[in-house]
C-alpha positions, 0 to 999 in steps of 0.5 A: 500500500502506498503512503497515504495521500493527504486530501481535503474534501468539500461538501454541501449536504449529506456527505455520502461521498465523504462517508464512503471515503472514510469507510474505505480508509477505515477498511484499509483499502484506500491510501488516503488521509483526509486532513480537512473537510470544508462545507459550504453549508453550516447545516450539512449533515455530512459535517457529522461524519467528519466529527465522528472520524475526528477530522477537522472541518470548516464552514465557508458560506458563499453568501457571507463573503464579498466576492468569488475570489474571496470565497476561493481563498477561504476554501483553498487557503486552509487547504494549503495550510493543511498541506493537502495534495488534492482536493476532492469535491463530494457533492459540493454545489458551489462554483469556486475559482481554482487558483493556479497552484491547485490546477489539476489538483481538484477532482470532482465526481459527476453522476453522468458520463461527461460531456452528456448531462452535465453543466450548470444546474445538472446535479442530484436527481436533475441529472437522472431525470434528464437521462430518463427524459432523453431516453438514454440507454447508458449513464454512469459517473465521471471523475474529472479534474475541476477547472473554472467551468462546470463539469469541464475539466479533463476526465480521469475515469468513467464508469458506465451504468445501464439504464433499465426500462423500469428505472425511475430517477431514484432507482437510477441514482442509486445504481449510479451512486454505487458506481461512484462509490468505487470510481472516486476511490479508484481515482484517488488510488491512482493519484496516490500511486503516481499512475496519472499522467496528463497530455493536454486534456488527455489523462493517462493511467499507467 
């Protein structure tokens, strides 16, 4: 097992992605150390998962800062201070500017196969409702680097999930989330072992 990769996790709500990462770290299958959790919502129930795991947490609410640049600094300043190598977004619903020193160091998981069903407003059940309304036969999840556009950064890996004729948005969401629970840890493992290389927008996993 490689040395633990120091990361921060950004959340906005229930923290199910955070809980999955904590569970895998506890089980010894994910070589990651979560040094900091930052929530954009003081009422986010995911903050309790951080507290239960003894992980330091902060709340940074966008409505309480003067500008997008200040919001970005209040997010990434503590990440620098914590000495993290990467920042993982786990259901983080606020747009944040990525500073130059964190370029290709912030990752997100999106519940569809980018570039389909992504962009501003495409989160949660909205994504799966759009997939079903379009009649798509395959959906899935995407782990990607984050840039300053919604769901636009280079793709690290994707996991397909078949759309069933009997699916509702809720049932499709549940199966895609099961894929997310494996995809994000897989991506973090690749980053921890130094197996990820970038050539422009193309991400190669050795």
